N, C-alpha and C positions, 0 to 999 in steps of 0.2 A: 384533370392532372394525373399522370401514371404515378403509381406507387414504387418508384425505382429500388426502394431498400427492400422490398419483400420478396420478389422473384429470385430463385436461385440463378446463378451465371449460366449463360448459354453455353454451347460447346465452343462458339467463337470466343467467349470470354474465359475458357477454362484457365485455372491458376498454373502459372509455370511450375515446373517439378522442383523438388528439393534438391540443392547442390550441396555436396559434402566437402568440407575443408580438410584436406589431407593431414595426418597427425604432425608430419614434418612441417607444415605450413601454419600450425596454430599460432606459434609465437610471432609470426609476421603479421597476422591479422589482428591480434589483441595487443592493445597499449594500456598502460596502466600507471597509476601513480606509486605503486610498489614494484620491487624486483620480483619478476616472474621466473621460475626455473622449469626447465624441460627435462623430461625423464622418459622411460620406456612406457610409463602408466599414462603420460600426458602432459598438460600444462597446468602446474601447480601455482595457485594463487593463495598466499598466506593472507589472513584476515586478522589484524589485532585493532584496527581503526577503520574509519569509512575508506573502503577501497573501491576505486573508480575502474572500471573496463570500458573502452572504447573499441568498437570493433569496426574494422575497415571493411564494412559490408554496406555500402551506399545503396539506399532504396530497398533494403530488406523490409519486408512486411511480416515475416514469421522466422523465428529461430527454434531450433531444436538442439538441446545440449544434454549430453551423457556426462555423468559426473561420479566422482567418488568424494564424499564430504566428511568432515569431522567437526565436532564442537557444535556451537550455537551460531546459525548463519540466517540471515534475512537477506534476500535478493529482490531489489527494486529494479524496474527497467523501464526505460523511456527512450526518446530519441533525442539527438541533439543537431543543431545546424552546424556543419563544420566551417562554415564561413565566419561564424561569429564566436563558436565555442560557447555560447551562452548556454547555461544550464537552467532550465525552467524549475519551479519550485516543485520538487518531487513530492512533497507531503500534501500538496493541495490537488484536488480533482483536476483530470482523473489521475488516481494514485494507484499504480500497479506494482503489487509485490506478491511474494510467495516465501513461505518458510521452507528452507532447505534442511531436510532430516539427515542425520549422520548415516553413512553407508554409501551404496551405489544406487543411482536413480537417473530418471530422465525427465526433463522438463519441456514443455512447448510453450514459447512465448509469443502472444498475438501483439505485434509491435503496432499494429494499425490502430489499436484502441488506446495507445499511449500518447502523452502530452505532445503536442506540436509534430506529429509525425508528418514527413513529407518524402518524396521520392529522393530528395536530396539530402535527407538525414542520414545520421549513423547510429546505429544501436548502441545505447549506454547502459551499463550495468552497474549497479552500486551494491556492494556487499558490506553488510554490517554484522557485528557480533563478535565472535572470537572462536577461531579454528582455521580451517583451510578448505579450499575447494580445488579439485584436481579436474580439469576439463579433459575428458578422455575421448570425446567425439563432438563435432560441431556441424550442423546443416542449417541451411537457410534457404528461403524462398524470396526472391525478389518480387517487386509489384510488377502488374502488368504494364506494357509500354503504351497502351491505348489509354488515353486520359479519362475517357468515359467510363471504362471499366474500373480504372483506378478509383474514381470518385464513388462508383456504386459500391465497391468493395470497402472503402473507408467509411461510408454512410452505415452499411450493414454491420460493421465491427462495433462502431460506437454505439449504434441503436441497441444491440443486444449485449454489450459489454457490461459484466457484474458491477454492482457497486463494490468499492473498496473501503473498508471499514478502517478508519483511523482515529486519532484523538480529536480531529475536528469533525467527526460525523455528526456529533450532537448540534452542530450549527449549520452544516450544509452537506448536500450530497451532490454527485454528479448531475449537470443539467441534462434534462432529457431531450435529445435532438430528434426532430422529424427528419431532417437532412443537415449532417454536421457540415459538409461541404457549403452548403448554402447558408448556414448559420440560421437555419429555421427551427423553432423550438416546437416540441411535440404538442404542448398545451396550448400554443396559439392555434394550431391547427384544430385540436379538439374543441376549442372555444368556437371556432367557426363552424365545425360540424354540430355543435350543440345548437346554436342558432338556426342552422338550416333544418336540424330534425325537428325543433320545436315549431318552426313555421309549417313544415310538412304536416306535422300532427294536428296542428290547429286547423289548417285547411282540410285535412281528412275528416275531422269531427264535423266540420261545417257542412262538407259534401254529403256526409252520411246522416245529416239533418239531426245530429245529436247536441246542436248549439255551439256556443262559443265557450270552450273549455280549455283555458290557458293553463290552469293549474295542473291537470292530468298530463298535458302536452309537455309542461316542463320536467315534470316528474319522470315520464317515460324517457324523454330525451336524456336527462341527467343519467339515468340508470344505463341506457345504452353506451353513452359515452364513458361514463366511470368504469364499467365492467371491463373493457379492454385496457384502459389505463391501470387499473389495480392488478390485472393478470401480468402486464408488462413489469409492473414495480416489483411482484413476487418473483417473476422469472430473473430480474436482475439482483434481488436481494438474497434469495435462498442460497446461491452458490458462495457467497460472503458469509453466511451465517454459520456459526458453530453449533452444529446440531448434535454433537456427541454428548452424552450424559455422564457428567464428572461429579460423583458424590462426594469426594474429598475436597474440601475448600483450598487446601495447599496445592493440590493437583490442578484446581481451576486457576488460581493465580499463577502458577509456574507455566501453563500450557495455553492460557487464553489471551495472552497478550500477544496476539498474532502478528502485530505490526512492529513489535517491540520485544522479541523472544528474550534476549539477554536481560532486559529489565525485569521480565516476569521470573526468570530464574533467579536474580539476585534478590527480588523481594522475597520470593519463598525461602532462600537460604537465609537472609536476615531474620525473618520471622522465627525460623528454626534455631537461630544461634543466638538471638538477644533475649534477655529475660524481660518481662513486662514492666519491670521498674527502672530499666535502664533508659537514660536520657541521650536521644541519638540526634547526630548532626549528618545531615545527607549532602553530598557533594555532586554536582554535575559537570558539563563542560563550559558553562558560563552562557551558552547561547540556547540550550535546551531547558525551557522553563518546566516541561512535561515531566521528566524523568524524577527530579527532585520531589515534585508535588506528589507523584503516583507512589514513590517509596514512602513518604511520610503518611499518605492515606492508608497504605498496607501495613504500616507499622503501628497504627493506632491499636491500643490506648496509650503506646508508649509516647512520652513528649518527644517531639520531634520539630527540627528546625533545619533551614537551608544555611549550610556555611558559606559567609561570604569572607573571603581573606582580608583581614585588617579591620573588620566591623567590630565594634565593643559589644554588640549584641546581635543574635540571629533571630529571625523570625519564621513560624511555621505556616501551616495552612490558615488563610484568612487572618494571619497575625495573631492568632490565639496563643499558641505556644510561644513564649520567648525564652531564650537560653543564652546566657554568656558563655564564652570559650572555655571557661573553667569549670563550667557545670557539665560539659559533654561527657559522658561515659563511654560512647562508642561512635564510630563513624561508618556509614555506608557510603561507598564512593562509585561512581560509574562514569566512564569516558572523560577522565581529567588527567591531565599530566602534573598537577599541582602535588608536591610532595606532602606526605602526611605531616601533621603537626607534631612537635616534638613530644615524645611520651606515648605515641600510639603505635601499635603493632598489628599487622594482619593476623586475623585468626580464621578466616575462611574466605574462600574466593571461587567465584565463577570463571574468571579470567584474570590476567595480570592487571587489567583496568576496570575490574567490576568485583568489588570484594568488601568484606566486613572488617573493621579494625577495632580494637579495644585500648583502652588507657591501661598502660602497664600497672 
C-alpha cells in the first residue's frame, strides 16, 4: 500500500496560487455578529465579547491575513458547513488558535487541519479578549478541484498538524491519523507493522540458526516501531510548547495562558491588586467553569469562592473554601454582564468585562 501522505505533491498537483481580496471588497467577504467599520486602513473589528467572523470564501484551504491589532486578542479558526451553520466544538481537538499581539502583523492559517474542513466549508474566525483587529490585507488559497489531490493534501495537513494545548489537554490529545480521509489511525498501522516485524525477526533468527528468540524479536520490533512514533509526537508537540524562559512567576501567569490570554492578564492583575488576607469572589459567564477555577487557583492562599447569584453561600475549589456574600471583600469578574453587587466598585481592570472590584 502506498504511503500517499508522505510524498510532496507532483507538478500536476501543484497548489493553486494565493488570491487577494481587494481592500474595497473586504466588507463584502466578511460577515460578523458585531458591527464592522471600513476605513482607509482596512476593515476594523471591535472585540469586547466573543466575536465571530465568517468569510465567504468557500473551499479555502489557507488564509493569509495582514492586520493591525490592539489589546489582548485570541484568534481561533475552524470551518463551518454553510448548509447547516452548525458550529463544531471549537475547544475540542483539533483546536486551532493563536495569540494576536498588539501592533502590525501577518498570520497564515492552515484551514486543512481545522475541525470539519471540506471543500463546501467556509472559514470561521472567532476573536476573544478585549481590543480591536483591523484587517489590512486578505489572501486565500482554494483547494484543488481534483478530489485525489484534495484528499492527499488534507491527509498531509492533519498528519503533521501540531498539537493544540488547551485546558482539556490533560485528558486528551488530537488523535493521530494515518489517513484522516479514510479515518485510519496511525497506531492501528503501527500495530500491524509491529506484528509483521516481530514475525520477520523471529524467522530471521531461525534461518540464521540462532534458535527461537521471540524476546529479542519483540524488543527490536518495538524499538523500530516506537522510534518513528515518538519522533512524530515530538514534531507535533514542540511547536505547541512554550520554550521561552520566564523567571518571574507573575510574567509566567500573565503570558503562559496561551489559550486564554485575557484570563492570564486578569489573574496577574488580581494578584498584584489584592492583599493576601482578602476574601475573594470570582465570577464567570455561567457556562465557563474553567475561568473561575483558574482564578481561584492563582489567587491562593487567599480564600476564594465562585459567586453564584442568589446563593446563600459560595464554594471554592473542591468545596474547601466557603464564603457567604457578606464575607466577600473583593470580586474578580470575567466575561459576565451581571452587575456588581451593591457596595462594590471597580479598582483595576484589564477590560470592561475583566476587572477587579472591592467593597467600598
